[in-house]
N, C-alpha and C positions, 0 to 999 in steps of 0.2 A: 701060392705061386706068385714070386715077384715080378715087377714091371721090366721087360725086356726091349720094348719099342714104344716110341713117342711120335705121334703123328702132330702135324701143324696145319691149320688153314693158312693160306698166304695172305690175301688183302685183309687189312684191320687187325692181322695177327702178328705176322713177321713184317709185312710191307704196309707201309702207311698208305691208306686208301686213296688211289688217284681217281677210282670212279666218280666221287663227289665232286673233285675239282673238275674234271673234264665236263661232265653234264652240267656244272655251274657256268662253265665258260660257253659251251655252245648255246646253252638257253638265253643267256645274257646276251650274247652276240645277236640272238635272234629277236630280241626285244622281249624277252621274259625274264627280268632280272630275278636272281635268287643266290642265296650263298650256299657254299658246301655243307655248312651245318643243317640247313633245310633239307638239302638233297638226302643227306644220311638218314634223317628222321624220316623222310618219305619213303626210303628204302625199307626200314626197319617195319614201317607200317603195312607194306605190301608184300614183304618176304614170304609170309606164311602162305598166302594166296597163290603166289607164283610158284612156289615150290610145290603146292598142292597140284598145280597144271602140269608141271614139266618132271618133277624129281622122280617119278616112277616110270618115265619112258626112255627106251633106248634111242638116242638121236644121232643122226649124222651131224657132220660138220655144218652143212647148210641148215638144217633143222635147227641146230644149236644157236646159230646167228639170228634166226627167227624168233627163237625163244627170248634171246636177249634184247631183241627189238620190242617184244611184247612186255618185257621188263621195264624198258625205257618208257613205254607208253603209260604203264601202270604208275611209274614215278612221277611222269608229268601230268597226268591226270590227278593224281594226289595233290600234287604242289599247286595245279591251277584248275580247281575244280569247275569253273565257269567256262572253260574251253570246251569246244564242241568236239565231237568225237573225230570229225575230220581235221580238226587243228592238232589233235592230239597224235593222230596218225602221221600227219605232216612232219610234226616235230620231232616224232620217234624215228622217223625215217632219217631226217637230217641229222639226227644224233648218231644214228649209225654210220652214215655217211662221213661225217667230219671226225668221228672218233679216231681213226689212224692219224688223221693230220694233226689235231688238237693233242693228242697222246704225246707226241713228240716234243711238245712244249712244257709238259708237265712232268718234272724230274722225278726219276724212282728215289725212293727214300726208305731205308729199313729203319724200325724202331731202334732206338739206342741199346735196348736191352737183347736184341735178336742175335747178333752174332757172338757176345759173351755166353748167353744161354747155350747157343747151338755147340760152341768150343767146348763148354764145360760137360755137356751130355755126350758129345762124341769122345772125349778125353776118358769119361767114366764108363764106356763100353756100351752105351744105348744104341740100339737101331733106330735111325732115324728117316721120316719121311714127310712129304706134303701131300694133303688131300684137300683139292681144292676146286670150287665151283667157278670155273673161268672158262673164257674160249681157248679154241686150239692153240693159238700163237703163243699163249701164255709161257710155254716152255723157254721162248726166246727171252722174256723178261727174266725169268728164274736163272738162265744161264749167265745173262749179263750181270747179274748181282753176285755171282759166284756161290750160289747156294748149293749147287750139288756137291760140292766138295764135304758140306756137312750133311745134306740130306739126300743121298743117292737114290731113294725111292721117290718119284714123282708122279702123282696120279691126279690129272686134269678131267674134270668133267666133259669139256668139249673134245677131248680125245678118247675117252673110253666109253662116252655115251649114256653115263649115270651120272645123277647129280645128288648131292647130300639134300635130304636127310636119306635117300635109297642106299639100303645097307650094301648093295653090290659094289658101289664106289670104294667103301670100306674094305670089303673082302678082296677085291683086286689088290689094294695096298697091302693088307695081310699077307696074301699069297707071296708078293713081291719081297717083302721084308723078311718073311719067314717066322712069323710069330702068331700065337694064339690070340683070340680077342681078350682072353682074360689077363694076358701079359702085356696089354696095350692101353696106352692112354693117348687120348685126343684133345688139342686144345684149339679152339676157335673163337671167334668174336660174335657168333651169331647163334642164340639159343636153338632154334628150331633146326638149322643145317648142322650146326656142330655137335651140340649137345644130344639133341634128340636123335641125329643121325647116328652118332657113336653108339648110342643104346641101342638102337635098332639093330646093329651089328654085334652086340654083345661087347662093346668097348665102353671104357670109362670115359666120359666126356667132361672136360673142364671148360667153363666159360671165361675169357679174358674180358674184362670190363674196365678198361683202362680210365674212363672218365666217370665210372659210378651211376651211368644211366640206365643199366640193365638189372636192377636189383631181383634176385631170384633166390627163393629159400629151399629149392628142391635139387640143386646141383651145386658142386664146388665151384667157387668162383675165385679169380685172382686179378689183382690190378696191374702186375707187370710179369713178364715170362719167368724171371728168376725165382718166383714163387713155386713154380712148377714141382720142385724138389718137396714140398709139403705132401705131395701125393705120390711121390716115387718109394716103393717099398724095397 
């Protein structure tokens, strides 16, 4: 059976990751200088642990917000291992408080290969969707970028209560797009959330590794979105 549907992660896959720049700005302003690349690497180091704590839980909006505060704390603790637990707690709370303000100063930017790839896939008749671990208000960002015209199915963890790699978030997307797992491909930039998560739901997962920093020999890997056609049957 051939591929009928293609799902995409959002941040780090279609959208240039703003999280790294936002946390970098807030921490640097607070007297903890750090670069966005360091923030990104810290996230990759704590991702599996954080997902292990929250991915299997069904969470409300406020619970999701607390979960992301915990993620911020884990990133900060990784970046600054000599800080005390209280300092980490204060910085993670500050990060959540300042996030909406700082986010407005960090422009939204899609990767150059995003729209051309989506346009081609849409033109070729594939059913497309987003499956993203993100806060509830992420839909506003997606709408502002005009992505719903290409990706009519949008499933965000902060809205549905399940996070990747939990298979439930993928099952919701499958139901909305009207495709079977065996007919579906998911592309994302995080091995644990996107590749393992897709596998958990019976979907083929493809890792996008734009900078070559995530060498894996147990999953399909691409360096740009246009390469997705290598895996479409």
